[in-house]
N, C-alpha and C positions, 0 to 999 in steps of 0.2 A: 436194666435198670439203668432208670436218670440219671447220670453224675448233672450236680451244681457247685458248683467253689458256692459257700456262704460271706459275705464281703457288713461289717459291723467293727463298731469301737468297742476297746473293753467293756468302757461303762455301763455296756449292757448285754455282760456275756449270759445273765440269771435270760434273761428274752430270750440268746440267744440259742442255748441252750437250751430250750423248751422246746423250740421254733424247729432248730434241726432231730430231735430225739418228736414232734409229734410227724418229721419229714421221713424222718424213716422207718418210721412206723408202716407209711405209704410206698415203699418200695424205687423210696427217693434215694441217691446216693452223693451224699455231704459232703464237697472236702472245704473242711478251715481249719482255723488254725490249734482248734482241738483236739482236734482229729490227728496221735500221730502214726494211723499209716498214711496218709499223705504228707504229715509237715513232721519228718520220729526227730526223739529226741538227741539234743546236738546237730545237727543240719544245717546249713548256712539256710533261716525260716525262709528271707526275702528269694532264694531262687528256688524254694520248695512249695514257696508260692506263686511261681509267676507258672509253676511248672502245675499247678492246680489249675486258673488260672485255666490256660492254654490247652489242658484235656479232659477242663466242662465246658456238658453241651449247655449250657447258663449260668450265669451270673447272676446273685440275689444282694440285695444292697440290702441294710436297714434304712433306716433312715432315722435320722435323731439328731438334737444341733451337738453332740459326742463326732459324730458318726461326719457328718459335712463340715466338718474344720480338724478332721483327722487328716495327716501327713500318707502314713502308712493307706486309708482311706481312699484317698486321690489318688493314689500310684495303681489302687486296684483298677480301679476304676476304668482308669490310659491304658493299664492291661488289659483288662475286656472292651473298652473301643478297637486296641489296632491288632487282640483278635477274632473281630468281630461279632465276639457275643451277645447271645440272645439277655440283656439287663432288665433282673425282673426285682424296683420296685418296692419295698415293701418298709411301713410306719413304724414306726413305734412311738416316735416320741414326738411330731409335728413340729419342725421348731418352728421363731416367736417371728422370722422373716420371712415368709417365700423363698425372696431375692437372695438368699441365701447358698439355696440348693443347687449346683450346676446341674447345668444346663443340660448335661445324657443324663441327669437323672430327673431335673424338676419338668421335661416335655413327655413325662411316657406313664401312662398311667397308674399309677401309686391302690397297693392292696394296704387297708387299716386293720394294723393290728396293736392299732393304742385303743380299744376299748375290749378289756376281759368278758363281757358279756359276748362279742361280735369275732371272737376267736375261733369256733369252728364255721362261722362264713369264710373271715380272712383268707385259713387256712384250705376249703373249699374251696376259695380263687386259683390261691395257688398252685395244690394240687392239682387243681381239672374234672372234671368226670369222668367214669370209670370210663377206661376203655368203646364197652356193648351202651354203657348212654349214647354214646358217644357215633359208630355206628348208630346209633336208631334213628338219633338223630338226624345222620346224615340220612336214614334213607336203606342204610347197607345194610347185609346180616351178617 
């Protein structure tokens, strides 16, 4: 099962929880601060987050006005870069000024979750095609 670390602002917790549930439904194991197996109660949370980022295959960053000004989110982005993780930016609420988005996030193609009517489309982009569809596209059995 692919493992990803989910970085978001606490102000966006409702969306984060909805998307984490959807990703888990698609058998993507998500580490985030509300996953108490990854970050147990009473543990040193910064160390646990760092370990979770290091262990992840992907780093998913939820873009919102709150997350791009968050010091903990900036620290998590820096850790993902230091460990060479693939960063996957998803937009919950686009910031008013695109220039405020850090270059490590702004220079990557975003997946949009800012329109509830397009949730399934965004989820499909985030999860990707099923392996059999990809095999079919590549012409392999």
